[in-house]
DOKE-62089 format. One record per residue (C-alpha): residue number from 1; residue in three letters; z, x, y. Coordinates in Angstrom, 3 decimals. Example, Ala and Ser with C-alpha at 12.3 -4.5 7.8 and 13.67 -1.06 7.14 Angstrom:
BEGIN
+-----+---------+----------+----------+----------+
! num ! residuo !       pz !       px !       py !
+-----+---------+----------+----------+----------+
!   1 !     ALA !    7.800 !   12.300 !   -4.500 !
!   2 !     SER !    7.140 !   13.670 !   -1.060 !
+-----+---------+----------+----------+----------+
This chain:
BEGIN
+-----+---------+----------+----------+----------+
! num ! residuo !       pz !       px !       py !
+-----+---------+----------+----------+----------+
!   1 !     MET !   -0.107 !    0.163 !    0.114 !
!   2 !     LYS !   -0.643 !    1.429 !    3.755 !
!   3 !     THR !    2.503 !    2.247 !    5.548 !
!   4 !     GLU !    2.812 !    0.683 !    8.976 !
!   5 !     ALA !    1.638 !    3.479 !   11.582 !
!   6 !     GLY !    5.162 !    5.006 !   12.530 !
!   7 !     LEU !    7.621 !    2.970 !   10.950 !
!   8 !     ILE !   10.407 !    5.352 !   10.398 !
!   9 !     LEU !   14.254 !    4.803 !    8.433 !
!  10 !     ALA !   16.064 !    7.523 !   10.734 !
!  11 !     ILE !   19.711 !    8.296 !    9.450 !
!  12 !     GLU !   22.556 !    9.892 !   11.925 !
!  13 !     THR !   25.829 !   11.562 !   10.486 !
!  14 !     SER !   26.243 !   14.280 !   12.815 !
!  15 !     CYS !   30.159 !   13.826 !   13.357 !
!  16 !     ASP !   32.115 !   10.225 !   13.041 !
!  17 !     GLU !   29.573 !    7.955 !   13.012 !
!  18 !     THR !   27.394 !    6.914 !   10.140 !
!  19 !     SER !   24.019 !    5.289 !   11.163 !
!  20 !     ALA !   21.007 !    3.880 !   10.252 !
!  21 !     ALA !   17.477 !    3.024 !   12.268 !
!  22 !     VAL !   14.613 !    1.463 !   11.850 !
!  23 !     ILE !   12.001 !    2.319 !   14.441 !
!  24 !     ARG !    8.276 !    1.397 !   15.160 !
!  25 !     GLY !    6.109 !    3.084 !   17.054 !
!  26 !     GLY !    9.004 !    5.729 !   18.106 !
!  27 !     LYS !   10.230 !    2.831 !   20.958 !
!  28 !     GLU !   10.774 !   -0.403 !   18.892 !
!  29 !     ILE !   14.192 !   -0.875 !   17.526 !
!  30 !     LEU !   14.081 !   -2.889 !   15.005 !
!  31 !     SER !   17.511 !   -2.446 !   13.639 !
!  32 !     ASN !   20.684 !    0.227 !   14.655 !
!  33 !     ILE !   23.790 !    0.068 !   12.215 !
!  34 !     VAL !   26.244 !    1.767 !   13.515 !
!  35 !     SER !   29.764 !    2.225 !   11.483 !
!  36 !     SER !   32.440 !    3.813 !   13.533 !
!  37 !     GLN !   35.592 !    6.001 !   12.357 !
!  38 !     ILE !   37.577 !    6.108 !   15.438 !
!  39 !     GLU !   40.349 !    4.088 !   13.776 !
!  40 !     THR !   40.492 !    6.495 !   11.174 !
!  41 !     HIS !   40.419 !   10.117 !   13.145 !
!  42 !     ARG !   42.761 !    8.269 !   16.101 !
!  43 !     LEU !   45.756 !    8.734 !   13.508 !
!  44 !     PHE !   44.976 !   12.499 !   14.197 !
!  45 !     GLY !   44.279 !   12.943 !   17.778 !
!  46 !     GLY !   40.368 !   13.898 !   16.966 !
!  47 !     VAL !   37.630 !   14.191 !   14.203 !
!  48 !     VAL !   38.709 !   15.745 !   10.606 !
!  49 !     PRO !   35.677 !   16.828 !   10.082 !
!  50 !     GLU !   36.797 !   16.654 !    5.826 !
!  51 !     ILE !   37.552 !   13.197 !    6.581 !
!  52 !     ALA !   34.393 !   12.426 !    8.447 !
!  53 !     SER !   32.035 !   13.591 !    5.186 !
!  54 !     ARG !   33.954 !   11.901 !    3.000 !
!  55 !     LYS !   33.850 !    8.636 !    5.094 !
!  56 !     HIS !   29.830 !    9.428 !    5.795 !
!  57 !     VAL !   29.405 !    9.238 !    1.578 !
!  58 !     GLU !   31.611 !    6.086 !    1.427 !
!  59 !     VAL !   29.760 !    3.602 !    3.538 !
!  60 !     ILE !   25.811 !    5.615 !    3.618 !
!  61 !     THR !   24.236 !    3.490 !    1.124 !
!  62 !     LEU !   25.118 !    0.317 !    2.473 !
!  63 !     ILE !   24.471 !    1.434 !    6.184 !
!  64 !     ILE !   21.069 !    2.092 !    5.119 !
!  65 !     GLU !   20.920 !   -1.045 !    2.955 !
!  66 !     GLU !   22.183 !   -3.226 !    6.150 !
!  67 !     ALA !   19.120 !   -1.318 !    8.405 !
!  68 !     LEU !   16.687 !   -2.191 !    6.173 !
!  69 !     GLN !   17.710 !   -5.681 !    5.793 !
!  70 !     GLU !   18.005 !   -6.724 !    9.573 !
!  71 !     ALA !   14.898 !   -5.500 !    9.896 !
!  72 !     GLY !   13.456 !   -6.954 !    7.652 !
!  73 !     VAL !   11.245 !   -4.006 !    6.191 !
!  74 !     ARG !   11.019 !   -2.886 !    2.319 !
!  75 !     PRO !   11.248 !    0.931 !    1.489 !
!  76 !     ASP !    7.742 !    0.641 !    0.259 !
!  77 !     GLU !    6.854 !   -0.420 !    3.733 !
!  78 !     LEU !    8.270 !    2.420 !    5.993 !
!  79 !     SER !    5.791 !    5.683 !    6.963 !
!  80 !     ALA !    9.008 !    8.356 !    6.987 !
!  81 !     VAL !   13.014 !    9.589 !    6.980 !
!  82 !     ALA !   14.340 !   10.813 !    9.706 !
!  83 !     VAL !   17.850 !   12.285 !    9.253 !
!  84 !     THR !   19.483 !   14.716 !   11.351 !
!  85 !     GLN !   19.565 !   18.299 !   10.621 !
!  86 !     GLY !   21.836 !   19.307 !   13.411 !
!  87 !     PRO !   23.661 !   20.108 !   15.532 !
!  88 !     GLY !   27.151 !   18.732 !   14.403 !
!  89 !     LEU !   29.405 !   19.016 !   11.257 !
!  90 !     VAL !   28.051 !   20.871 !    8.396 !
!  91 !     GLY !   29.744 !   18.541 !    5.498 !
!  92 !     ALA !   28.574 !   15.385 !    7.720 !
!  93 !     LEU !   25.009 !   16.504 !    7.990 !
!  94 !     LEU !   24.389 !   17.213 !    4.417 !
!  95 !     VAL !   25.757 !   13.560 !    3.604 !
!  96 !     GLY !   23.066 !   12.182 !    5.780 !
!  97 !     ILE !   20.463 !   15.303 !    4.671 !
!  98 !     VAL !   21.109 !   14.252 !    0.870 !
!  99 !     SER !   20.798 !   10.540 !    1.656 !
! 100 !     GLY !   17.010 !   11.045 !    3.551 !
! 101 !     MET !   15.681 !   13.448 !    0.953 !
! 102 !     SER !   16.287 !   11.244 !   -1.956 !
! 103 !     LEU !   14.713 !    8.513 !   -0.027 !
! 104 !     ALA !   11.998 !   10.555 !    0.796 !
! 105 !     MET !   11.273 !   11.372 !   -2.674 !
! 106 !     ALA !   11.756 !    8.478 !   -4.353 !
! 107 !     LEU !    9.478 !    6.765 !   -2.331 !
! 108 !     ASP !    6.570 !    9.779 !   -1.965 !
! 109 !     ILE !    6.978 !    9.098 !    2.238 !
! 110 !     PRO !    7.662 !   12.493 !    4.804 !
! 111 !     LEU !   10.818 !   13.921 !    5.506 !
! 112 !     ILE !   11.429 !   14.867 !    9.250 !
! 113 !     GLY !   14.647 !   17.242 !   10.400 !
! 114 !     THR !   15.546 !   15.993 !   13.301 !
! 115 !     HIS !   17.783 !   17.763 !   16.283 !
! 116 !     HIS !   20.611 !   15.412 !   17.512 !
! 117 !     ILE !   20.439 !   16.800 !   21.063 !
! 118 !     ALA !   16.893 !   15.896 !   21.099 !
! 119 !     GLY !   17.979 !   12.085 !   19.957 !
! 120 !     HIS !   19.821 !   11.669 !   22.932 !
! 121 !     ILE !   17.192 !   12.649 !   24.990 !
! 122 !     TYR !   14.725 !   10.927 !   23.846 !
! 123 !     ALA !   16.930 !    7.550 !   23.825 !
! 124 !     ASN !   15.519 !    7.064 !   27.093 !
! 125 !     ALA !   12.376 !    6.503 !   25.441 !
! 126 !     LEU !   13.695 !    3.490 !   23.803 !
! 127 !     VAL !   14.263 !    2.032 !   27.088 !
! 128 !     GLN !   11.296 !    3.577 !   29.603 !
! 129 !     GLU !    8.501 !    5.337 !   29.199 !
! 130 !     LEU !    9.044 !    9.063 !   29.914 !
! 131 !     GLU !    6.932 !   10.674 !   32.752 !
! 132 !     TYR !    6.888 !   14.638 !   32.549 !
! 133 !     PRO !    8.075 !   16.778 !   33.560 !
! 134 !     CYS !   11.509 !   15.377 !   33.271 !
! 135 !     LEU !   14.826 !   16.805 !   33.504 !
! 136 !     ALA !   17.472 !   15.738 !   31.126 !
! 137 !     LEU !   21.131 !   15.973 !   31.979 !
! 138 !     VAL !   23.074 !   16.512 !   28.415 !
! 139 !     VAL !   26.770 !   15.362 !   28.873 !
! 140 !     SER !   28.629 !   14.450 !   25.133 !
! 141 !     GLY !   31.096 !   16.172 !   23.723 !
! 142 !     GLY !   29.700 !   19.249 !   21.905 !
! 143 !     HIS !   26.963 !   19.550 !   24.696 !
! 144 !     THR !   26.704 !   20.220 !   28.692 !
! 145 !     GLU !   22.719 !   21.058 !   29.261 !
! 146 !     LEU !   20.344 !   20.874 !   31.586 !
! 147 !     VAL !   17.212 !   20.707 !   29.707 !
! 148 !     LEU !   13.895 !   20.765 !   31.458 !
! 149 !     LEU !   10.844 !   18.716 !   29.697 !
! 150 !     GLU !    7.480 !   19.856 !   30.971 !
! 151 !     GLU !    5.739 !   17.947 !   28.515 !
! 152 !     GLU !    6.121 !   15.582 !   25.474 !
! 153 !     GLY !    8.792 !   16.809 !   23.186 !
! 154 !     VAL !    8.682 !   20.769 !   24.685 !
! 155 !     PHE !   12.513 !   21.651 !   25.556 !
! 156 !     ARG !   13.714 !   24.504 !   27.730 !
! 157 !     ILE !   17.684 !   24.602 !   28.586 !
! 158 !     ILE !   17.833 !   25.912 !   31.702 !
! 159 !     GLY !   21.583 !   25.441 !   32.274 !
! 160 !     ARG !   24.513 !   25.035 !   29.195 !
! 161 !     THR !   28.079 !   25.186 !   28.999 !
! 162 !     ARG !   29.487 !   28.608 !   28.892 !
! 163 !     ASP !   32.850 !   27.280 !   27.429 !
! 164 !     ASP !   33.946 !   23.669 !   26.970 !
! 165 !     ALA !   31.497 !   20.544 !   26.974 !
! 166 !     VAL !   32.508 !   18.049 !   29.479 !
! 167 !     GLY !   33.566 !   15.083 !   26.640 !
! 168 !     GLU !   35.785 !   18.207 !   24.925 !
! 169 !     ALA !   37.708 !   18.630 !   28.700 !
! 170 !     TYR !   37.821 !   15.283 !   29.159 !
! 171 !     ASP !   39.262 !   14.824 !   25.403 !
! 172 !     LYS !   41.897 !   17.732 !   26.253 !
! 173 !     VAL !   42.777 !   16.450 !   29.199 !
! 174 !     ALA !   43.586 !   12.919 !   28.158 !
! 175 !     ARG !   45.549 !   14.412 !   25.468 !
! 176 !     ALA !   47.405 !   16.127 !   28.013 !
! 177 !     LEU !   47.974 !   12.690 !   29.735 !
! 178 !     HIS !   49.239 !   11.656 !   26.318 !
! 179 !     TYR !   46.406 !    8.829 !   26.268 !
! 180 !     PRO !   45.123 !    7.844 !   22.542 !
! 181 !     TYR !   41.701 !    9.416 !   20.951 !
! 182 !     PRO !   38.954 !    9.221 !   22.432 !
! 183 !     GLY !   40.064 !    9.895 !   25.248 !
! 184 !     GLY !   37.631 !   10.190 !   27.921 !
! 185 !     PRO !   37.383 !    6.130 !   28.939 !
! 186 !     HIS !   40.777 !    5.974 !   29.524 !
! 187 !     VAL !   40.481 !    9.045 !   31.872 !
! 188 !     ASP !   37.460 !    7.267 !   33.191 !
! 189 !     ARG !   39.043 !    4.014 !   34.145 !
! 190 !     THR !   42.629 !    5.446 !   35.583 !
! 191 !     ALA !   40.736 !    7.598 !   37.752 !
! 192 !     ALA !   38.390 !    4.622 !   39.021 !
! 193 !     GLU !   41.681 !    2.548 !   39.853 !
! 194 !     ALA !   43.469 !    5.907 !   41.448 !
! 195 !     GLN !   44.657 !    5.160 !   45.023 !
! 196 !     THR !   45.394 !    8.910 !   45.388 !
! 197 !     VAL !   43.693 !   12.386 !   44.349 !
! 198 !     ILE !   45.164 !   15.733 !   43.567 !
! 199 !     GLU !   42.265 !   17.927 !   44.532 !
! 200 !     LEU !   41.473 !   20.692 !   42.049 !
! 201 !     PRO !   38.904 !   23.339 !   41.842 !
! 202 !     ARG !   35.387 !   23.367 !   41.440 !
! 203 !     SER !   33.404 !   26.098 !   39.136 !
! 204 !     TRP !   29.965 !   26.484 !   40.502 !
! 205 !     LEU !   29.642 !   30.104 !   39.010 !
! 206 !     GLU !   26.581 !   31.871 !   40.465 !
! 207 !     PRO !   24.642 !   30.828 !   43.429 !
! 208 !     ASP !   21.367 !   30.410 !   41.351 !
! 209 !     SER !   23.167 !   29.466 !   38.212 !
! 210 !     TYR !   22.745 !   26.070 !   36.344 !
! 211 !     ASP !   25.272 !   26.993 !   33.687 !
! 212 !     PHE !   28.989 !   25.136 !   33.597 !
! 213 !     SER !   32.639 !   26.093 !   32.650 !
! 214 !     PHE !   35.238 !   24.102 !   32.582 !
! 215 !     SER !   37.980 !   26.028 !   31.111 !
! 216 !     GLY !   39.348 !   26.970 !   34.280 !
! 217 !     LEU !   39.088 !   23.323 !   35.510 !
! 218 !     LYS !   41.002 !   22.650 !   32.834 !
! 219 !     SER !   44.080 !   25.154 !   32.770 !
! 220 !     ALA !   44.195 !   23.737 !   36.584 !
! 221 !     VAL !   45.161 !   20.324 !   35.094 !
! 222 !     LEU !   47.457 !   21.708 !   32.560 !
! 223 !     ALA !   49.125 !   23.626 !   35.714 !
! 224 !     ALA !   49.683 !   20.909 !   37.830 !
! 225 !     ILE !   50.962 !   19.095 !   34.755 !
! 226 !     ASN !   53.660 !   21.389 !   34.137 !
! 227 !     GLN !   54.831 !   22.248 !   37.340 !
! 228 !     ALA !   56.010 !   18.844 !   37.800 !
! 229 !     ASN !   57.856 !   18.814 !   34.595 !
! 230 !     MET !   59.545 !   21.849 !   35.807 !
! 231 !     LYS !   60.671 !   20.764 !   38.795 !
! 232 !     GLY !   61.238 !   17.553 !   37.352 !
! 233 !     LEU !   58.658 !   15.630 !   39.730 !
! 234 !     GLU !   57.142 !   12.397 !   38.229 !
! 235 !     LEU !   53.479 !   13.078 !   37.833 !
! 236 !     ASP !   50.906 !   11.609 !   39.358 !
! 237 !     VAL !   48.642 !   10.600 !   36.811 !
! 238 !     PRO !   45.677 !    8.155 !   38.380 !
! 239 !     GLY !   45.780 !   10.861 !   41.264 !
! 240 !     LEU !   45.454 !   14.055 !   38.614 !
! 241 !     ALA !   42.398 !   11.856 !   36.536 !
! 242 !     ARG !   40.496 !   11.308 !   39.667 !
! 243 !     GLY !   40.821 !   14.842 !   40.682 !
! 244 !     PHE !   39.599 !   15.887 !   37.223 !
! 245 !     GLN !   37.006 !   12.796 !   37.140 !
! 246 !     GLU !   35.788 !   13.916 !   41.009 !
! 247 !     SER !   35.356 !   18.198 !   40.017 !
! 248 !     VAL !   33.148 !   17.229 !   36.899 !
! 249 !     ILE !   30.720 !   15.013 !   38.646 !
! 250 !     ASP !   30.759 !   17.148 !   41.299 !
! 251 !     VAL !   29.502 !   20.223 !   39.703 !
! 252 !     VAL !   27.676 !   18.217 !   36.812 !
! 253 !     THR !   25.559 !   16.361 !   39.415 !
! 254 !     GLY !   25.046 !   18.992 !   42.015 !
! 255 !     LYS !   23.599 !   21.397 !   39.768 !
! 256 !     ALA !   21.520 !   18.784 !   38.111 !
! 257 !     MET !   19.961 !   17.802 !   41.041 !
! 258 !     ARG !   19.513 !   20.894 !   42.825 !
! 259 !     ALA !   17.683 !   21.589 !   39.474 !
! 260 !     ALA !   15.713 !   18.690 !   39.585 !
! 261 !     ARG !   14.564 !   19.534 !   43.486 !
! 262 !     GLU !   13.416 !   22.945 !   42.378 !
! 263 !     HIS !   11.287 !   22.314 !   39.318 !
! 264 !     GLY !    9.803 !   19.126 !   40.790 !
! 265 !     VAL !   10.507 !   16.656 !   38.073 !
! 266 !     ARG !    9.406 !   13.371 !   38.268 !
! 267 !     GLN !   12.352 !   11.872 !   36.541 !
! 268 !     LEU !   16.224 !   12.439 !   35.695 !
! 269 !     LEU !   17.511 !   11.655 !   32.255 !
! 270 !     LEU !   21.326 !   11.133 !   31.955 !
! 271 !     CYS !   21.827 !   11.395 !   28.211 !
! 272 !     GLY !   24.855 !   11.693 !   25.795 !
! 273 !     GLY !   28.293 !    9.886 !   25.098 !
! 274 !     VAL !   29.872 !   10.904 !   28.450 !
! 275 !     ALA !   27.071 !    8.871 !   29.756 !
! 276 !     ALA !   28.649 !    6.189 !   29.140 !
! 277 !     ASN !   31.227 !    6.932 !   32.246 !
! 278 !     ARG !   31.190 !    4.925 !   35.146 !
! 279 !     GLY !   32.116 !    7.420 !   37.632 !
! 280 !     LEU !   29.368 !    9.592 !   36.886 !
! 281 !     ARG !   26.605 !    7.036 !   36.532 !
! 282 !     ALA !   27.760 !    5.625 !   39.916 !
! 283 !     ARG !   27.350 !    9.059 !   41.623 !
! 284 !     LEU !   24.438 !    9.622 !   40.508 !
! 285 !     THR !   22.438 !    6.851 !   40.965 !
! 286 !     GLU !   23.490 !    7.206 !   44.266 !
! 287 !     LEU !   22.147 !   10.749 !   44.669 !
! 288 !     CYS !   19.101 !    9.698 !   43.163 !
! 289 !     GLU !   18.613 !    6.702 !   45.483 !
! 290 !     ALA !   19.020 !    9.041 !   47.871 !
! 291 !     GLU !   16.371 !   11.431 !   47.084 !
! 292 !     GLY !   14.108 !    8.980 !   46.032 !
! 293 !     LEU !   14.029 !   10.267 !   42.348 !
! 294 !     PRO !   13.745 !    7.716 !   39.311 !
! 295 !     LEU !   17.164 !    7.495 !   37.253 !
! 296 !     LEU !   16.899 !    6.710 !   33.226 !
! 297 !     ILE !   20.308 !    5.852 !   31.510 !
! 298 !     PRO !   20.522 !    4.034 !   28.140 !
! 299 !     PRO !   22.363 !    1.395 !   27.560 !
! 300 !     HIS !   26.152 !    2.214 !   26.264 !
! 301 !     SER !   24.944 !    1.597 !   22.406 !
! 302 !     LEU !   22.172 !    4.369 !   23.049 !
! 303 !     CYS !   24.352 !    6.679 !   24.865 !
! 304 !     THR !   27.108 !    7.245 !   21.752 !
! 305 !     ASP !   25.502 !    8.932 !   18.780 !
! 306 !     ASN !   22.935 !    6.029 !   16.794 !
! 307 !     ALA !   19.785 !    6.358 !   14.908 !
! 308 !     ALA !   17.898 !    4.740 !   16.809 !
! 309 !     MET !   17.697 !    7.915 !   18.989 !
! 310 !     ILE !   16.959 !   10.012 !   15.975 !
! 311 !     GLY !   14.221 !    7.774 !   15.176 !
! 312 !     ALA !   12.677 !    7.849 !   18.672 !
! 313 !     ALA !   12.620 !   12.085 !   18.514 !
! 314 !     ALA !   11.543 !   12.053 !   14.969 !
! 315 !     HIS !    8.204 !   10.012 !   16.161 !
! 316 !     LEU !    7.449 !   12.929 !   18.193 !
! 317 !     LYS !    7.060 !   14.693 !   14.904 !
! 318 !     TRP !    5.859 !   11.988 !   12.882 !
! 319 !     LYS !    2.676 !   11.661 !   15.080 !
! 320 !     ARG !    1.545 !   14.892 !   15.282 !
! 321 !     GLY !    2.472 !   15.329 !   11.430 !
! 322 !     GLN !    4.861 !   18.003 !   11.835 !
! 323 !     PHE !    6.749 !   17.083 !    8.197 !
! 324 !     ASP !    9.542 !   19.136 !    6.330 !
! 325 !     GLU !    9.960 !   20.014 !    3.205 !
! 326 !     LEU !   12.226 !   18.141 !    0.787 !
! 327 !     ASP !   14.869 !   21.320 !    0.574 !
! 328 !     LEU !   15.937 !   20.876 !    3.932 !
! 329 !     LYS !   18.906 !   22.687 !    4.916 !
! 330 !     ALA !   21.816 !   21.317 !    7.311 !
! 331 !     ASP !   21.961 !   23.749 !   10.277 !
! 332 !     PRO !   25.061 !   23.514 !   12.531 !
! 333 !     GLY !   23.067 !   25.500 !   14.801 !
! 334 !     LEU !   20.077 !   24.403 !   15.014 !
! 335 !     SER !   18.149 !   25.246 !   18.295 !
! 336 !     LEU !   16.639 !   22.547 !   20.716 !
! 337 !     GLU !   13.623 !   24.944 !   22.136 !
! 338 !     ALA !   13.004 !   25.735 !   18.766 !
! 339 !     TRP !   12.815 !   22.164 !   17.498 !
! 340 !     SER !   10.423 !   21.533 !   19.790 !
! 341 !     VAL !    6.882 !   20.117 !   18.905 !
! 342 !     LYS !    4.201 !   22.439 !   18.309 !
! 343 !     PRO !    0.285 !   21.818 !   19.136 !
! 344 !     ALA !   -1.394 !   19.873 !   15.770 !
! 345 !     ALA !   -3.700 !   16.853 !   15.215 !
! 346 !     VAL !   -1.934 !   13.375 !   15.641 !
! 347 !     ALA !   -1.064 !   11.990 !   12.129 !
! 348 !     GLY !   -1.735 !    8.016 !   11.341 !
! 349 !     GLY !   -2.726 !    5.820 !   13.705 !
+-----+---------+----------+----------+----------+
C-alpha cells in the first residue's frame, strides 16, 4: 500500500515526558499524546534518571497506541518513524529509540533520529510558516542558546550558556526559596505579583558576546537569602523573585534583540519550556513590536517536551530522504549543527 506523503509517527522520551504524535506534512498535528512524570519526580525535588527511564518503559507502548488511535491512522499508513536521538538522559532516550527502531523494522519504513532542540525550534513551524533567515532563542531546563537559521534545517549556534541554563537557574532559585518542583512557574508567578524589587547583577560577559552565564546571578540570590537569615530579617521573597526574573529577562532579551539586528533576521522564535514564562513572553513581545520584528511563540502545549515538535523537525530529513540505520545510538551530546539537513533530492511528494 502506498503510504501518505510525510505521515510521521514521532516519539519523544528525552527526559521526564513520554510522548508520541502523528504529524502530516511536517505541519499538521493529527495527535500529540504526552504522559508527564512530574508528580513522581516532585517527591525528589528533581528528575531522577533511573526512575524516568523505568516510567518510560511502563507507558511507551500505550502512548504510541493512543497516538495512532487518536490520529485515526493505521501503522501501515505511516511514512516514517521519528525518535529523539539526543540530547537527553541516555536511559530515557534509549526507551524511545528501541521502540522506534522496532516499529520501523516491523513496518519496513524509514527511521529518523531527531535532535531535541531542533524539535523545540521547529515547534514554531506547527503554528506559522518560518521565514529565513530567522533567529531562535532557546530557553529550557538544560539549554540556553541563540541559534541562527540562514536556511531551512541548517543551524548555527551563535550564543550559548557557559554554566547553568535558564531553566536550571530557575529551579535552583526556586529550591532555595522552598518552592516545590518544578519551581520555575512559581518564581514567574511570584515575580509578577511583587510590589517591590531587589536589584540583582546582570552578567553581560564580553561586549560582543552572545553567550550567557547565570551562575553569578544564582549566587547573588543565595547571598541575599543567607544575609537575611544571618541578620534575622524577614526575606522579601516576592522582591527577590522579581529581581532574579528581571535580571534573567534583561540579559536574554537584550542579547536576542542585538543578535536579531546584527544578523538581519526576518523572525525571532522563542523556543523551549521556559518560553512558557509570562514575564519573558511579555518583554520579548514588547521589544519585537517596537522593532517591527515578527515574534513566534508556540502555545504552552508545544513549549514543553512533546513528540509533535519532533515530528516537525524530522520532516526536514524525511522530505530529503535522509534516514538513519536501524542501529541508531542514543547520543546525549548530539550536536545541533551536525544534525543540520544536507542538500539532497527531495523524497516522496
